[in-house]
C-alpha positions as CSV (number, residue, x, y, z in Angstrom):
1,X,-11.1,-12.1,-18.3
2,X,-9.1,-12.0,-21.4
3,X,-11.9,-10.9,-23.8
4,X,-12.8,-8.3,-21.1
5,X,-9.4,-7.2,-20.9
6,X,-8.7,-7.0,-24.5
7,X,-12.1,-5.4,-25.7
8,X,-11.8,-2.8,-22.8
9,X,-8.4,-1.9,-23.6
10,X,-8.7,-1.6,-27.1
11,X,-11.8,0.6,-27.0
12,X,-9.9,3.1,-24.5
13,X,-6.8,3.1,-26.8
14,X,-8.9,4.7,-29.6
15,X,-9.0,7.9,-27.5
16,X,-6.9,7.4,-24.6
17,X,-3.1,7.1,-23.7
18,X,-1.7,3.7,-22.6
19,X,-1.8,4.4,-18.8
20,X,-5.4,5.3,-18.6
21,X,-6.4,2.6,-20.9
22,X,-4.5,0.0,-18.7
23,X,-6.0,1.3,-15.6
24,X,-9.6,1.0,-17.4
25,X,-9.2,-2.3,-18.4
26,X,-7.9,-3.3,-15.1
27,X,-10.8,-2.0,-13.5
28,X,-13.1,-3.4,-15.9
29,X,-11.5,-7.2,-15.2
30,X,-11.5,-6.5,-11.6
31,X,-15.5,-5.8,-11.6
32,X,-16.1,-8.6,-13.8
33,X,-14.4,-11.0,-11.4
34,X,-16.9,-10.3,-8.9
35,X,-19.5,-12.0,-10.8
36,X,-19.9,-15.0,-12.8
37,X,-20.5,-14.8,-16.7
38,X,-19.8,-12.1,-18.9
39,X,-19.3,-8.4,-17.9
40,X,-22.6,-6.5,-17.7
41,X,-21.3,-3.3,-16.1
42,X,-21.6,0.1,-17.6
43,X,-18.8,2.6,-18.1
44,X,-20.1,4.7,-15.3
45,X,-19.4,1.6,-13.2
46,X,-15.9,1.2,-14.3
47,X,-15.2,4.7,-13.6
48,X,-16.6,4.7,-10.2
49,X,-14.4,1.8,-9.5
50,X,-11.4,3.5,-10.7
51,X,-12.1,6.6,-8.6
52,X,-12.5,4.3,-5.7
53,X,-9.7,2.1,-6.1
54,X,-7.0,3.3,-8.2
55,X,-7.1,7.3,-8.1
56,X,-4.9,8.2,-5.4
């Protein structure tokens, strides 16, 4: 979880603000927790998760 969170956040911070970077990292980790092993989802998977669960 730590590697997924850190890498997702740092990658997003290259072009996004803190709030959106944290949201992306949280969504990536949430998706990662659904299956054992490394995260194998796509950016589209994470963005869909954000739209479904985080965007109000």
